TORKOL-4160 file (C-alpha; in steps of 0.2 Angstrom, whole numbers, padded with zeros to 4 digits, m for minus):
443
<pt num="1" X="0095" Y="m0301" Z="m0195"/>
<pt num="2" X="0109" Y="m0318" Z="m0200"/>
<pt num="3" X="0104" Y="m0337" Z="m0208"/>
<pt num="4" X="0118" Y="m0340" Z="m0192"/>
<pt num="5" X="0103" Y="m0328" Z="m0181"/>
<pt num="6" X="0088" Y="m0339" Z="m0186"/>
<pt num="7" X="0097" Y="m0354" Z="m0186"/>
<pt num="8" X="0101" Y="m0351" Z="m0169"/>
<pt num="9" X="0086" Y="m0344" Z="m0163"/>
<pt num="10" X="0077" Y="m0360" Z="m0166"/>
<pt num="11" X="0089" Y="m0371" Z="m0159"/>
<pt num="12" X="0087" Y="m0360" Z="m0143"/>
<pt num="13" X="0065" Y="m0362" Z="m0148"/>
<pt num="14" X="0069" Y="m0381" Z="m0148"/>
<pt num="15" X="0080" Y="m0382" Z="m0131"/>
<pt num="16" X="0066" Y="m0372" Z="m0119"/>
<pt num="17" X="0051" Y="m0379" Z="m0127"/>
<pt num="18" X="0058" Y="m0398" Z="m0127"/>
<pt num="19" X="0063" Y="m0394" Z="m0107"/>
<pt num="20" X="0048" Y="m0389" Z="m0102"/>
<pt num="21" X="0038" Y="m0401" Z="m0112"/>
<pt num="22" X="0049" Y="m0415" Z="m0100"/>
<pt num="23" X="0045" Y="m0405" Z="m0086"/>
<pt num="24" X="0025" Y="m0408" Z="m0090"/>
<pt num="25" X="0027" Y="m0426" Z="m0095"/>
<pt num="26" X="0036" Y="m0427" Z="m0078"/>
<pt num="27" X="0019" Y="m0417" Z="m0070"/>
<pt num="28" X="0008" Y="m0425" Z="m0076"/>
<pt num="29" X="0014" Y="m0444" Z="m0071"/>
<pt num="30" X="0015" Y="m0440" Z="m0053"/>
<pt num="31" X="m0001" Y="m0433" Z="m0054"/>
<pt num="32" X="m0008" Y="m0450" Z="m0062"/>
<pt num="33" X="0002" Y="m0458" Z="m0044"/>
<pt num="34" X="m0016" Y="m0456" Z="m0037"/>
<pt num="35" X="m0031" Y="m0466" Z="m0038"/>
<pt num="36" X="m0043" Y="m0466" Z="m0051"/>
<pt num="37" X="m0059" Y="m0455" Z="m0046"/>
<pt num="38" X="m0072" Y="m0449" Z="m0062"/>
<pt num="39" X="m0078" Y="m0432" Z="m0063"/>
<pt num="40" X="m0082" Y="m0433" Z="m0081"/>
<pt num="41" X="m0100" Y="m0431" Z="m0076"/>
<pt num="42" X="m0110" Y="m0411" Z="m0079"/>
<pt num="43" X="m0098" Y="m0406" Z="m0093"/>
<pt num="44" X="m0110" Y="m0391" Z="m0093"/>
<pt num="45" X="m0106" Y="m0387" Z="m0073"/>
<pt num="46" X="m0089" Y="m0388" Z="m0076"/>
<pt num="47" X="m0087" Y="m0376" Z="m0090"/>
<pt num="48" X="m0097" Y="m0364" Z="m0082"/>
<pt num="49" X="m0083" Y="m0367" Z="m0069"/>
<pt num="50" X="m0068" Y="m0364" Z="m0076"/>
<pt num="51" X="m0075" Y="m0351" Z="m0085"/>
<pt num="52" X="m0081" Y="m0341" Z="m0071"/>
<pt num="53" X="m0066" Y="m0343" Z="m0060"/>
<pt num="54" X="m0049" Y="m0345" Z="m0072"/>
<pt num="55" X="m0053" Y="m0337" Z="m0082"/>
<pt num="56" X="m0067" Y="m0321" Z="m0076"/>
<pt num="57" X="m0058" Y="m0325" Z="m0059"/>
<pt num="58" X="m0074" Y="m0323" Z="m0049"/>
<pt num="59" X="m0066" Y="m0325" Z="m0033"/>
<pt num="60" X="m0053" Y="m0318" Z="m0032"/>
<pt num="61" X="m0058" Y="m0301" Z="m0030"/>
<pt num="62" X="m0067" Y="m0307" Z="m0015"/>
<pt num="63" X="m0054" Y="m0295" Z="m0007"/>
<pt num="64" X="m0054" Y="m0283" Z="m0019"/>
<pt num="65" X="m0036" Y="m0274" Z="m0017"/>
<pt num="66" X="m0028" Y="m0292" Z="m0022"/>
<pt num="67" X="m0041" Y="m0296" Z="m0034"/>
<pt num="68" X="m0039" Y="m0281" Z="m0043"/>
<pt num="69" X="m0020" Y="m0284" Z="m0045"/>
<pt num="70" X="m0018" Y="m0298" Z="m0047"/>
<pt num="71" X="m0032" Y="m0296" Z="m0063"/>
<pt num="72" X="m0017" Y="m0285" Z="m0068"/>
<pt num="73" X="m0004" Y="m0294" Z="m0068"/>
<pt num="74" X="m0016" Y="m0311" Z="m0076"/>
<pt num="75" X="m0021" Y="m0299" Z="m0091"/>
<pt num="76" X="m0006" Y="m0292" Z="m0095"/>
<pt num="77" X="0002" Y="m0310" Z="m0095"/>
<pt num="78" X="m0010" Y="m0315" Z="m0106"/>
<pt num="79" X="m0012" Y="m0304" Z="m0116"/>
<pt num="80" X="0007" Y="m0294" Z="m0120"/>
<pt num="81" X="0013" Y="m0313" Z="m0122"/>
<pt num="82" X="0002" Y="m0314" Z="m0138"/>
<pt num="83" X="0015" Y="m0304" Z="m0144"/>
<pt num="84" X="0027" Y="m0318" Z="m0141"/>
<pt num="85" X="0020" Y="m0326" Z="m0158"/>
<pt num="86" X="0027" Y="m0311" Z="m0168"/>
<pt num="87" X="0044" Y="m0313" Z="m0159"/>
<pt num="88" X="0046" Y="m0330" Z="m0164"/>
<pt num="89" X="0040" Y="m0326" Z="m0185"/>
<pt num="90" X="0055" Y="m0311" Z="m0184"/>
<pt num="91" X="0068" Y="m0327" Z="m0177"/>
<pt num="92" X="0062" Y="m0339" Z="m0188"/>
<pt num="93" X="0062" Y="m0329" Z="m0205"/>
<pt num="94" X="0073" Y="m0314" Z="m0200"/>
<pt num="95" X="0056" Y="m0302" Z="m0202"/>
<pt num="96" X="0056" Y="m0288" Z="m0193"/>
<pt num="97" X="0037" Y="m0280" Z="m0184"/>
<pt num="98" X="0029" Y="m0296" Z="m0197"/>
<pt num="99" X="0011" Y="m0291" Z="m0189"/>
<pt num="100" X="0013" Y="m0270" Z="m0198"/>
<pt num="101" X="0004" Y="m0274" Z="m0209"/>
<pt num="102" X="m0010" Y="m0273" Z="m0199"/>
<pt num="103" X="m0010" Y="m0254" Z="m0200"/>
<pt num="104" X="m0023" Y="m0247" Z="m0185"/>
<pt num="105" X="m0026" Y="m0262" Z="m0175"/>
<pt num="106" X="m0010" Y="m0266" Z="m0175"/>
<pt num="107" X="m0003" Y="m0248" Z="m0169"/>
<pt num="108" X="m0019" Y="m0254" Z="m0157"/>
<pt num="109" X="m0012" Y="m0268" Z="m0152"/>
<pt num="110" X="0005" Y="m0262" Z="m0146"/>
<pt num="111" X="m0001" Y="m0247" Z="m0138"/>
<pt num="112" X="m0011" Y="m0259" Z="m0126"/>
<pt num="113" X="0000" Y="m0271" Z="m0122"/>
<pt num="114" X="0013" Y="m0257" Z="m0118"/>
<pt num="115" X="m0001" Y="m0250" Z="m0105"/>
<pt num="116" X="m0004" Y="m0267" Z="m0098"/>
<pt num="117" X="0017" Y="m0270" Z="m0096"/>
<pt num="118" X="0017" Y="m0254" Z="m0087"/>
<pt num="119" X="0003" Y="m0258" Z="m0075"/>
<pt num="120" X="0010" Y="m0274" Z="m0071"/>
<pt num="121" X="0025" Y="m0266" Z="m0065"/>
<pt num="122" X="0011" Y="m0256" Z="m0053"/>
<pt num="123" X="0004" Y="m0269" Z="m0049"/>
<pt num="124" X="0022" Y="m0281" Z="m0049"/>
<pt num="125" X="0029" Y="m0269" Z="m0034"/>
<pt num="126" X="0010" Y="m0265" Z="m0024"/>
<pt num="127" X="0014" Y="m0286" Z="m0021"/>
<pt num="128" X="0029" Y="m0283" Z="m0016"/>
<pt num="129" X="0026" Y="m0270" Z="m0006"/>
<pt num="130" X="0013" Y="m0281" Z="0004"/>
<pt num="131" X="0025" Y="m0297" Z="0008"/>
<pt num="132" X="0041" Y="m0289" Z="0009"/>
<pt num="133" X="0036" Y="m0270" Z="0017"/>
<pt num="134" X="0021" Y="m0273" Z="0025"/>
<pt num="135" X="0025" Y="m0291" Z="0028"/>
<pt num="136" X="0004" Y="m0294" Z="0027"/>
<pt num="137" X="0001" Y="m0308" Z="0041"/>
<pt num="138" X="m0002" Y="m0321" Z="0028"/>
<pt num="139" X="0014" Y="m0321" Z="0022"/>
<pt num="140" X="0024" Y="m0320" Z="0035"/>
<pt num="141" X="0021" Y="m0337" Z="0043"/>
<pt num="142" X="0034" Y="m0349" Z="0046"/>
<pt num="143" X="0027" Y="m0361" Z="0031"/>
<pt num="144" X="0033" Y="m0348" Z="0020"/>
<pt num="145" X="0051" Y="m0347" Z="0026"/>
<pt num="146" X="0067" Y="m0352" Z="0014"/>
<pt num="147" X="0062" Y="m0357" Z="m0005"/>
<pt num="148" X="0044" Y="m0351" Z="m0002"/>
<pt num="149" X="0046" Y="m0334" Z="0004"/>
<pt num="150" X="0061" Y="m0332" Z="m0013"/>
<pt num="151" X="0050" Y="m0341" Z="m0024"/>
<pt num="152" X="0036" Y="m0328" Z="m0022"/>
<pt num="153" X="0051" Y="m0315" Z="m0025"/>
<pt num="154" X="0060" Y="m0321" Z="m0039"/>
<pt num="155" X="0042" Y="m0319" Z="m0051"/>
<pt num="156" X="0042" Y="m0305" Z="m0047"/>
<pt num="157" X="0056" Y="m0299" Z="m0052"/>
<pt num="158" X="0055" Y="m0310" Z="m0067"/>
<pt num="159" X="0039" Y="m0299" Z="m0069"/>
<pt num="160" X="0050" Y="m0286" Z="m0068"/>
<pt num="161" X="0063" Y="m0288" Z="m0080"/>
<pt num="162" X="0050" Y="m0296" Z="m0094"/>
<pt num="163" X="0042" Y="m0279" Z="m0094"/>
<pt num="164" X="0057" Y="m0268" Z="m0092"/>
<pt num="165" X="0066" Y="m0277" Z="m0108"/>
<pt num="166" X="0048" Y="m0277" Z="m0117"/>
<pt num="167" X="0047" Y="m0256" Z="m0116"/>
<pt num="168" X="0067" Y="m0255" Z="m0116"/>
<pt num="169" X="0064" Y="m0263" Z="m0134"/>
<pt num="170" X="0050" Y="m0255" Z="m0143"/>
<pt num="171" X="0059" Y="m0236" Z="m0136"/>
<pt num="172" X="0075" Y="m0242" Z="m0145"/>
<pt num="173" X="0062" Y="m0246" Z="m0159"/>
<pt num="174" X="0055" Y="m0228" Z="m0161"/>
<pt num="175" X="0074" Y="m0223" Z="m0159"/>
<pt num="176" X="0076" Y="m0229" Z="m0174"/>
<pt num="177" X="0060" Y="m0230" Z="m0184"/>
<pt num="178" X="0060" Y="m0211" Z="m0179"/>
<pt num="179" X="0078" Y="m0206" Z="m0189"/>
<pt num="180" X="0076" Y="m0194" Z="m0202"/>
<pt num="181" X="0077" Y="m0205" Z="m0219"/>
<pt num="182" X="0075" Y="m0221" Z="m0209"/>
<pt num="183" X="0084" Y="m0233" Z="m0202"/>
<pt num="184" X="0091" Y="m0250" Z="m0210"/>
<pt num="185" X="0074" Y="m0262" Z="m0207"/>
<pt num="186" X="0065" Y="m0250" Z="m0195"/>
<pt num="187" X="0045" Y="m0246" Z="m0202"/>
<pt num="188" X="0035" Y="m0234" Z="m0194"/>
<pt num="189" X="0024" Y="m0246" Z="m0185"/>
<pt num="190" X="0014" Y="m0245" Z="m0169"/>
<pt num="191" X="0011" Y="m0236" Z="m0156"/>
<pt num="192" X="0020" Y="m0231" Z="m0139"/>
<pt num="193" X="0011" Y="m0221" Z="m0125"/>
<pt num="194" X="0022" Y="m0228" Z="m0115"/>
<pt num="195" X="0042" Y="m0230" Z="m0119"/>
<pt num="196" X="0040" Y="m0213" Z="m0128"/>
<pt num="197" X="0043" Y="m0208" Z="m0114"/>
<pt num="198" X="0058" Y="m0217" Z="m0112"/>
<pt num="199" X="0066" Y="m0215" Z="m0128"/>
<pt num="200" X="0074" Y="m0199" Z="m0126"/>
<pt num="201" X="0084" Y="m0209" Z="m0115"/>
<pt num="202" X="0095" Y="m0217" Z="m0133"/>
<pt num="203" X="0098" Y="m0197" Z="m0140"/>
<pt num="204" X="0116" Y="m0194" Z="m0142"/>
<pt num="205" X="0119" Y="m0213" Z="m0146"/>
<pt num="206" X="0124" Y="m0219" Z="m0164"/>
<pt num="207" X="0111" Y="m0227" Z="m0175"/>
<pt num="208" X="0121" Y="m0242" Z="m0175"/>
<pt num="209" X="0124" Y="m0246" Z="m0157"/>
<pt num="210" X="0106" Y="m0241" Z="m0153"/>
<pt num="211" X="0103" Y="m0254" Z="m0164"/>
<pt num="212" X="0112" Y="m0264" Z="m0155"/>
<pt num="213" X="0106" Y="m0263" Z="m0139"/>
<pt num="214" X="0088" Y="m0267" Z="m0148"/>
<pt num="215" X="0096" Y="m0284" Z="m0153"/>
<pt num="216" X="0101" Y="m0286" Z="m0136"/>
<pt num="217" X="0084" Y="m0282" Z="m0128"/>
<pt num="218" X="0076" Y="m0291" Z="m0142"/>
<pt num="219" X="0085" Y="m0306" Z="m0139"/>
<pt num="220" X="0087" Y="m0304" Z="m0120"/>
<pt num="221" X="0066" Y="m0304" Z="m0119"/>
<pt num="222" X="0064" Y="m0319" Z="m0129"/>
<pt num="223" X="0075" Y="m0329" Z="m0117"/>
<pt num="224" X="0068" Y="m0323" Z="m0101"/>
<pt num="225" X="0051" Y="m0329" Z="m0107"/>
<pt num="226" X="0060" Y="m0345" Z="m0111"/>
<pt num="227" X="0069" Y="m0347" Z="m0095"/>
<pt num="228" X="0053" Y="m0340" Z="m0086"/>
<pt num="229" X="0042" Y="m0355" Z="m0094"/>
<pt num="230" X="0054" Y="m0367" Z="m0090"/>
<pt num="231" X="0055" Y="m0362" Z="m0071"/>
<pt num="232" X="0037" Y="m0364" Z="m0066"/>
<pt num="233" X="0037" Y="m0384" Z="m0066"/>
<pt num="234" X="0049" Y="m0374" Z="m0050"/>
<pt num="235" X="0037" Y="m0366" Z="m0044"/>
<pt num="236" X="0022" Y="m0361" Z="m0037"/>
<pt num="237" X="0019" Y="m0351" Z="m0051"/>
<pt num="238" X="0010" Y="m0367" Z="m0061"/>
<pt num="239" X="m0006" Y="m0362" Z="m0056"/>
<pt num="240" X="m0007" Y="m0350" Z="m0069"/>
<pt num="241" X="m0008" Y="m0366" Z="m0080"/>
<pt num="242" X="m0017" Y="m0379" Z="m0070"/>
<pt num="243" X="m0029" Y="m0366" Z="m0062"/>
<pt num="244" X="m0039" Y="m0371" Z="m0077"/>
<pt num="245" X="m0041" Y="m0389" Z="m0078"/>
<pt num="246" X="m0042" Y="m0389" Z="m0057"/>
<pt num="247" X="m0059" Y="m0381" Z="m0060"/>
<pt num="248" X="m0064" Y="m0391" Z="m0071"/>
<pt num="249" X="m0063" Y="m0403" Z="m0063"/>
<pt num="250" X="m0066" Y="m0399" Z="m0045"/>
<pt num="251" X="m0078" Y="m0408" Z="m0036"/>
<pt num="252" X="m0094" Y="m0401" Z="m0040"/>
<pt num="253" X="m0103" Y="m0410" Z="m0025"/>
<pt num="254" X="m0114" Y="m0396" Z="m0008"/>
<pt num="255" X="m0098" Y="m0393" Z="0001"/>
<pt num="256" X="m0098" Y="m0404" Z="0019"/>
<pt num="257" X="m0104" Y="m0419" Z="0008"/>
<pt num="258" X="m0092" Y="m0432" Z="0011"/>
<pt num="259" X="m0088" Y="m0448" Z="0000"/>
<pt num="260" X="m0092" Y="m0467" Z="0007"/>
<pt num="261" X="m0080" Y="m0479" Z="0006"/>
<pt num="262" X="m0088" Y="m0493" Z="m0008"/>
<pt num="263" X="m0081" Y="m0508" Z="0001"/>
<pt num="264" X="m0088" Y="m0502" Z="0020"/>
<pt num="265" X="m0105" Y="m0496" Z="0009"/>
<pt num="266" X="m0106" Y="m0516" Z="0003"/>
<pt num="267" X="m0105" Y="m0523" Z="0022"/>
<pt num="268" X="m0114" Y="m0510" Z="0028"/>
<pt num="269" X="m0129" Y="m0514" Z="0016"/>
<pt num="270" X="m0127" Y="m0534" Z="0018"/>
<pt num="271" X="m0127" Y="m0530" Z="0038"/>
<pt num="272" X="m0140" Y="m0520" Z="0037"/>
<pt num="273" X="m0149" Y="m0531" Z="0022"/>
<pt num="274" X="m0162" Y="m0546" Z="0032"/>
<pt num="275" X="m0161" Y="m0556" Z="0016"/>
<pt num="276" X="m0143" Y="m0556" Z="0011"/>
<pt num="277" X="m0131" Y="m0569" Z="0013"/>
<pt num="278" X="m0116" Y="m0564" Z="0017"/>
<pt num="279" X="m0108" Y="m0581" Z="0012"/>
<pt num="280" X="m0115" Y="m0578" Z="m0005"/>
<pt num="281" X="m0102" Y="m0565" Z="m0008"/>
<pt num="282" X="m0091" Y="m0563" Z="m0026"/>
<pt num="283" X="m0077" Y="m0574" Z="m0022"/>
<pt num="284" X="m0062" Y="m0565" Z="m0014"/>
<pt num="285" X="m0044" Y="m0565" Z="m0022"/>
<pt num="286" X="m0031" Y="m0572" Z="m0010"/>
<pt num="287" X="m0016" Y="m0562" Z="m0021"/>
<pt num="288" X="m0026" Y="m0548" Z="m0021"/>
<pt num="289" X="m0018" Y="m0534" Z="m0013"/>
<pt num="290" X="m0030" Y="m0528" Z="0002"/>
<pt num="291" X="m0037" Y="m0506" Z="m0003"/>
<pt num="292" X="m0034" Y="m0495" Z="0010"/>
<pt num="293" X="m0045" Y="m0488" Z="0020"/>
<pt num="294" X="m0038" Y="m0467" Z="0018"/>
<pt num="295" X="m0022" Y="m0460" Z="0015"/>
<pt num="296" X="m0004" Y="m0462" Z="0023"/>
<pt num="297" X="0003" Y="m0459" Z="0005"/>
<pt num="298" X="0002" Y="m0447" Z="m0010"/>
<pt num="299" X="m0003" Y="m0465" Z="m0019"/>
<pt num="300" X="m0020" Y="m0466" Z="m0008"/>
<pt num="301" X="m0025" Y="m0448" Z="m0015"/>
<pt num="302" X="m0033" Y="m0446" Z="m0029"/>
<pt num="303" X="m0029" Y="m0438" Z="m0048"/>
<pt num="304" X="m0036" Y="m0421" Z="m0044"/>
<pt num="305" X="m0030" Y="m0421" Z="m0025"/>
<pt num="306" X="m0013" Y="m0422" Z="m0034"/>
<pt num="307" X="m0018" Y="m0409" Z="m0046"/>
<pt num="308" X="m0024" Y="m0397" Z="m0033"/>
<pt num="309" X="m0008" Y="m0397" Z="m0023"/>
<pt num="310" X="0002" Y="m0392" Z="m0040"/>
<pt num="311" X="m0010" Y="m0380" Z="m0042"/>
<pt num="312" X="m0011" Y="m0372" Z="m0027"/>
<pt num="313" X="0000" Y="m0352" Z="m0028"/>
<pt num="314" X="0002" Y="m0353" Z="m0008"/>
<pt num="315" X="m0009" Y="m0337" Z="m0008"/>
<pt num="316" X="m0013" Y="m0340" Z="0008"/>
<pt num="317" X="m0031" Y="m0334" Z="0008"/>
<pt num="318" X="m0039" Y="m0352" Z="0017"/>
<pt num="319" X="m0025" Y="m0352" Z="0030"/>
<pt num="320" X="m0026" Y="m0334" Z="0034"/>
<pt num="321" X="m0049" Y="m0340" Z="0036"/>
<pt num="322" X="m0046" Y="m0357" Z="0044"/>
<pt num="323" X="m0052" Y="m0354" Z="0063"/>
<pt num="324" X="m0041" Y="m0369" Z="0069"/>
<pt num="325" X="m0025" Y="m0358" Z="0063"/>
<pt num="326" X="m0033" Y="m0343" Z="0067"/>
<pt num="327" X="m0034" Y="m0350" Z="0086"/>
<pt num="328" X="m0014" Y="m0353" Z="0088"/>
<pt num="329" X="m0018" Y="m0371" Z="0081"/>
<pt num="330" X="m0004" Y="m0382" Z="0072"/>
<pt num="331" X="m0014" Y="m0382" Z="0057"/>
<pt num="332" X="m0012" Y="m0373" Z="0040"/>
<pt num="333" X="m0022" Y="m0379" Z="0024"/>
<pt num="334" X="m0008" Y="m0370" Z="0013"/>
<pt num="335" X="0005" Y="m0380" Z="0021"/>
<pt num="336" X="m0005" Y="m0399" Z="0018"/>
<pt num="337" X="m0003" Y="m0393" Z="m0002"/>
<pt num="338" X="0013" Y="m0387" Z="0001"/>
<pt num="339" X="0017" Y="m0404" Z="0010"/>
<pt num="340" X="0005" Y="m0415" Z="m0003"/>
<pt num="341" X="0017" Y="m0406" Z="m0016"/>
<pt num="342" X="0035" Y="m0409" Z="m0009"/>
<pt num="343" X="0031" Y="m0428" Z="m0005"/>
<pt num="344" X="0026" Y="m0430" Z="m0025"/>
<pt num="345" X="0040" Y="m0421" Z="m0030"/>
<pt num="346" X="0051" Y="m0433" Z="m0020"/>
<pt num="347" X="0042" Y="m0448" Z="m0027"/>
<pt num="348" X="0045" Y="m0441" Z="m0044"/>
<pt num="349" X="0064" Y="m0441" Z="m0042"/>
<pt num="350" X="0064" Y="m0458" Z="m0033"/>
<pt num="351" X="0057" Y="m0462" Z="m0049"/>
<pt num="352" X="0069" Y="m0454" Z="m0059"/>
<pt num="353" X="0083" Y="m0460" Z="m0050"/>
<pt num="354" X="0077" Y="m0476" Z="m0050"/>
<pt num="355" X="0070" Y="m0479" Z="m0068"/>
<pt num="356" X="0054" Y="m0477" Z="m0069"/>
<pt num="357" X="0048" Y="m0488" Z="m0052"/>
<pt num="358" X="0047" Y="m0483" Z="m0037"/>
<pt num="359" X="0058" Y="m0488" Z="m0022"/>
<pt num="360" X="0051" Y="m0489" Z="m0007"/>
<pt num="361" X="0061" Y="m0478" Z="0006"/>
<pt num="362" X="0051" Y="m0478" Z="0022"/>
<pt num="363" X="0044" Y="m0460" Z="0022"/>
<pt num="364" X="0025" Y="m0457" Z="0019"/>
<pt num="365" X="0017" Y="m0442" Z="0017"/>
<pt num="366" X="0009" Y="m0443" Z="0034"/>
<pt num="367" X="0022" Y="m0441" Z="0049"/>
<pt num="368" X="0036" Y="m0436" Z="0038"/>
<pt num="369" X="0027" Y="m0419" Z="0031"/>
<pt num="370" X="0010" Y="m0422" Z="0041"/>
<pt num="371" X="0008" Y="m0423" Z="0057"/>
<pt num="372" X="m0010" Y="m0433" Z="0067"/>
<pt num="373" X="m0010" Y="m0415" Z="0078"/>
<pt num="374" X="m0014" Y="m0403" Z="0064"/>
<pt num="375" X="m0027" Y="m0418" Z="0056"/>
<pt num="376" X="m0036" Y="m0419" Z="0071"/>
<pt num="377" X="m0035" Y="m0396" Z="0072"/>
<pt num="378" X="m0046" Y="m0394" Z="0059"/>
<pt num="379" X="m0064" Y="m0394" Z="0061"/>
<pt num="380" X="m0066" Y="m0399" Z="0043"/>
<pt num="381" X="m0081" Y="m0380" Z="0042"/>
<pt num="382" X="m0074" Y="m0379" Z="0023"/>
<pt num="383" X="m0068" Y="m0361" Z="0026"/>
<pt num="384" X="m0053" Y="m0366" Z="0017"/>
<pt num="385" X="m0061" Y="m0373" Z="0002"/>
<pt num="386" X="m0074" Y="m0360" Z="0001"/>
<pt num="387" X="m0059" Y="m0347" Z="0001"/>
<pt num="388" X="m0050" Y="m0355" Z="m0012"/>
<pt num="389" X="m0045" Y="m0344" Z="m0029"/>
<pt num="390" X="m0048" Y="m0359" Z="m0039"/>
<pt num="391" X="m0056" Y="m0371" Z="m0029"/>
<pt num="392" X="m0043" Y="m0382" Z="m0022"/>
<pt num="393" X="m0051" Y="m0393" Z="m0008"/>
<pt num="394" X="m0038" Y="m0396" Z="0004"/>
<pt num="395" X="m0053" Y="m0404" Z="0015"/>
<pt num="396" X="m0052" Y="m0417" Z="0005"/>
<pt num="397" X="m0034" Y="m0424" Z="0009"/>
<pt num="398" X="m0036" Y="m0420" Z="0026"/>
<pt num="399" X="m0051" Y="m0432" Z="0028"/>
<pt num="400" X="m0043" Y="m0446" Z="0019"/>
<pt num="401" X="m0028" Y="m0445" Z="0030"/>
<pt num="402" X="m0038" Y="m0446" Z="0045"/>
<pt num="403" X="m0050" Y="m0458" Z="0039"/>
<pt num="404" X="m0033" Y="m0470" Z="0037"/>
<pt num="405" X="m0031" Y="m0465" Z="0057"/>
<pt num="406" X="m0044" Y="m0472" Z="0061"/>
<pt num="407" X="m0050" Y="m0487" Z="0052"/>
<pt num="408" X="m0030" Y="m0492" Z="0048"/>
<pt num="409" X="m0022" Y="m0487" Z="0065"/>
<pt num="410" X="m0037" Y="m0485" Z="0074"/>
<pt num="411" X="m0027" Y="m0471" Z="0080"/>
<pt num="412" X="m0041" Y="m0459" Z="0084"/>
<pt num="413" X="m0039" Y="m0446" Z="0097"/>
<pt num="414" X="m0049" Y="m0453" Z="0117"/>
<pt num="415" X="m0065" Y="m0441" Z="0116"/>
<pt num="416" X="m0067" Y="m0448" Z="0097"/>
<pt num="417" X="m0064" Y="m0465" Z="0100"/>
<pt num="418" X="m0076" Y="m0464" Z="0116"/>
<pt num="419" X="m0087" Y="m0458" Z="0106"/>
<pt num="420" X="m0087" Y="m0470" Z="0094"/>
<pt num="421" X="m0088" Y="m0483" Z="0108"/>
<pt num="422" X="m0106" Y="m0476" Z="0113"/>
<pt num="423" X="m0112" Y="m0475" Z="0096"/>
<pt num="424" X="m0107" Y="m0493" Z="0097"/>
<pt num="425" X="m0114" Y="m0498" Z="0113"/>
<pt num="426" X="m0129" Y="m0484" Z="0116"/>
<pt num="427" X="m0133" Y="m0479" Z="0098"/>
<pt num="428" X="m0127" Y="m0462" Z="0104"/>
<pt num="429" X="m0110" Y="m0451" Z="0104"/>
<pt num="430" X="m0115" Y="m0449" Z="0124"/>
<pt num="431" X="m0113" Y="m0464" Z="0139"/>
<pt num="432" X="m0130" Y="m0466" Z="0144"/>
<pt num="433" X="m0141" Y="m0482" Z="0138"/>
<pt num="434" X="m0154" Y="m0483" Z="0128"/>
<pt num="435" X="m0169" Y="m0483" Z="0147"/>
<pt num="436" X="m0160" Y="m0466" Z="0155"/>
<pt num="437" X="m0158" Y="m0459" Z="0140"/>
<pt num="438" X="m0174" Y="m0447" Z="0144"/>
<pt num="439" X="m0171" Y="m0446" Z="0162"/>
<pt num="440" X="m0166" Y="m0428" Z="0162"/>
<pt num="441" X="m0184" Y="m0423" Z="0159"/>
<pt num="442" X="m0187" Y="m0427" Z="0179"/>
<pt num="443" X="m0173" Y="m0414" Z="0185"/>
């Protein structure tokens, strides 16, 4: 490799990683649009969560077929990219298989990379078939039409291209390693259990042509990795990075335990305390912006909920387990997360276009993206939270938006309004005064 190649490779790396880190900055900024919430408690449980769920894939295997296929792709993605370190060193310094000095260890590594690459290709074919041939119900619903469906397929095609280039690169390298008397800088290094079956396609070609093809495969492989890395920002595949912080910062409270608004709790305590002096409360700042009850837009959600939205991989396990969705209601927990992410991206583009300032666009997450009909269809059963492989909670967003409808707009459904009126007047959900509650015993 000439110095010109090294310089070109260095420029390529700077551009690729520079664009990637710029995207990471945007994601972090968008997540920080949410309100503050403290998730620093119980670090031991949080690290355990992350190790078991994000790293160990413990919730994925609840559905064995998809779980095993996903683990193959996941392990393949992580392990094969160790080889990226060697590619970067070779590209920057003009070396070739710089880690070959590891001997048997290097042989084992390359062999394991190849076996994993082959398994990834098998798994990707299975995933593609499930989406496009078998057409499993959770992959053909209305909320996956258009870009989400295309995005899922693009990721699979990316994987096929990258794994194929990796194997072709090794096969051409193996061919040149076996040239009698040696050829150029191609030393004997590595073990090739899969690409040895591809290597014969180069028989009959000149060594110079095979070397040219080997370099083309090498360059396409690294360029493909950089393109894929930067595609993550636009893709649901972002979960491969965010699943780890998402599981760490997940809610550790028992499912079904909801948070109380501090302002409401304070008022209730004043009401219930016979010795409280309501006029002794802290002075109110007349210039302060009044806090909102619940959430109508992404700025009202907390940052963990926004992290959840970016982490969602649109697998549909939540929606396929949702009793409201199963019975034909409009609610789809997956759509709740996708809509939240779409609105977040829209707000982010607004900020970019206005030099770091959000200019109101007369849109909100509520109504423009998510309808009250969807929100009130939820039974708050937590099935979606329990099913999610990376501890995302669509329910928390649903409940915060319901809270806004009830407490800010008085827009609860009539049966719910009637129930709350009865509780206020009668101390119970039923339309009977307290004196008549026991009349049933006389019937």
